[in-house]
N, C-alpha and C positions, 0 to 999 in steps of 0.2 A: 508411428508412436501413438499409443492409445491416449484418449482424452483423460483417462484416470491418471496416467503417468504425467501428462502435461499439468494437470491440476495439482498433483503432488509437488512438482518442481516449482510451479508458480507460488504455492503456499510457502515453500522454503525461501524463495526470493522475496516474497512480501515480508516475511518475518525479518530477514536481513535488512531490508530497506526501512522497515519501521524502526529497527534498532538504530540504524544510521541517522534517520531523521530525529529521533529522540536525543541521541548523543550530540548532534549538531545544535539542536534547540537548547539543550542544557549548557552548551558552551556560550550561547548567546544570552541566555537567561537561566542561571542556575536554579534548580529546584522544580523545573517544569515536570509534569507527569504526562503519561501517554494520553490521558483524558484531556489535558490542556491542549494537546495538538489537534484535537477535533474542533477547537474554537480558536484558530490562530489569529483571528481578527482582534482578539482580546489582548494580544501581545505585540506591541509595535516593533519589538526587537526581531520578531519572526517576519512580520510583513515587510520590514525594511531590508531584509537580507535576501539578495538574489540567490545566494548559495542554498539557503534553506528552502526557498520557493522552488528552485530547480529540483532538489531532492524530493520534496513533497510532490512535485509534478510526476516524477518517476514513479513514486508510490501510487499515485492516482492511476497512472497508465497500467501498472501491474494489477491493480484491483479491477480495472475494466477488462483486462485480458482474462482474469480469473472468472469474472461474471459471464463472459462469452463462452469460455470452456465449460462452465457449469450448465449453461443453457444447452450447449451442444450435447453434453452427456445426458441431460433429461430428454432431449429430442431423440437421441439414440435409443434410450430405454423405452420410449413410447413405440418405437418401430419393432420391438421384440414381440414375438407371438405370445 
């Protein structure tokens, strides 16, 4: 499988996981925005929820995997003549 296809699939999974995190956050504290999730320490409802922290951890892992794949793609393109 090409790094391009892996990157595309990771992007899809990241969007799904972001939506899942936002929906869960809004159940814990209605009205939260996607931007609010970048500063979860401002919201005790999020920090106190093992479920939200678990889902946020999955998102962090997916973002790390995407960073690795993007690095691999850039290294591959450097090898081209």
